[in-house]
N, C-alpha and C positions, 0 to 999 in steps of 0.2 A: 723537279715536274711542274708544271706553271696551271696557273687554271686558266683557259678559253673562253675568256669575257666577250670576244667580239661576235664570238658564232652565238654568248646565251643571249648577247643581243638581238642580233635578228631574230632568234628563234622568237624573241616577247613582239618583236614589233610587226612579226608575219602573224600570230594569234589577236584576232580580232574578241574584244570583251564580252561577254555575253553572261542574260541572267536567267539563271536555271529557273526556270517556271512553278516546277511543283514544290519546293518549299515555300516560293512565294506564297502559292495558291492556300496552301498550308499554314501556313500565320494567317493571312486573311480572314481565313473560313474561321480559326480559333478566338480571332478577337471579333469576329461576327457574331459567332454563340455566344461566346461572355457578354457582350451587350445584348444580347436577347435574352440571357437568364438573369443578369445582375436589373434587368429594367421591370419599371412597375407598369400599369397602365392603369384608368380608370373608364369603363364604361359609364355613357353618356344616358342617363336613365329618365330623362325629363321629357314626358309628352308634348311641351311647351316648346317644344326645341325647333320652334319654325322660321326660326330669323324675328321674330317678334322682337320687339323688347321689355322686358320684365321691368315690372313698377321697381324693383332692388336695383335698376341700374339708374335712375332718374331721382333726382336732386329735390324736396320737397313735391308740392300737391302739381302734379304733371296732369290734365287735362286733354292737349294736344302734344306730339311727337313735330320735332322736324325731320324734314324727308329733300337731304340736296340733290337734285340730278343734275349735271351742268351740262351748260345752258337751254335749262327748262323753259317754253313757251306756250306750254299751253296743258290743262290741266281739267280736266273734265269728271263732271260728279254726278250719277246716274243721268247722264246726258246731259247735264247742261254746263256751258263752260264759268270757269269758275279761276280762268286765265287771271283776272285782277286782283287775286287775292298771291300771285307769286313774287315775291322781293329775294332779292341776292343768288336766282336760280334755285330756290328753296318753295316751301310749300308746309305746313304745318297742317298735321292731320289729325282730328280728334281721335281718342284711346281706343273709341269702341270702334271706331269705321279700321281700327290697326286691329282689335280682337275678334269683330265679326262678321268684317266686311269682307270687301277683294281691292288690291293694288297690283296693278296693272304697270310697270317703271318698264317706258321704252324707250330707252338710253338713244337713241339713235335718231327716232322722229321727238326727240326731245319733249317728251308729253309723258300723260300719267293718266291711267283713266282710273276709276276709281265709283266700285260701287256702295253704299252705304248700308246700315240695316233701314228697316222700311218709317219708322218712325225720326230719325235724323233727318232730318233736308239739309240739304248741298249745301247754306247757307252753313248750316251749324258741323258739318261734317269738316270744313276745308277753314282754315282762318290764315291772317296776314300773320307772317312771325316776328314777332317781336326779337331785338337787337338788341 
């Protein structure tokens, strides 16, 4: 009795390869559960997490922080134009202004509008960046 290999080949050629999705979904779901159970998450409980630089992030005594904005052309501090202090599309802003004031960066207009505390004049609120 001979084995009919030609009919077996025709039968294999007629079948399309397929993936059974149910076991695939089960495996992916198991991997997802494993990753979620073994991962550890930490909650950020810092009340000062508003994007302001932390003192520990600076090197040495920094009185000013550099704020770079691509193509910066205009800096307004309390209604006074301080654009003369811009160097290489950046401005140095006093730490008290960052902590107590308000800084609005408008990248589309290439401008920064700063509201400093009442006791800081515009000349002290911003400075020319030191390179």
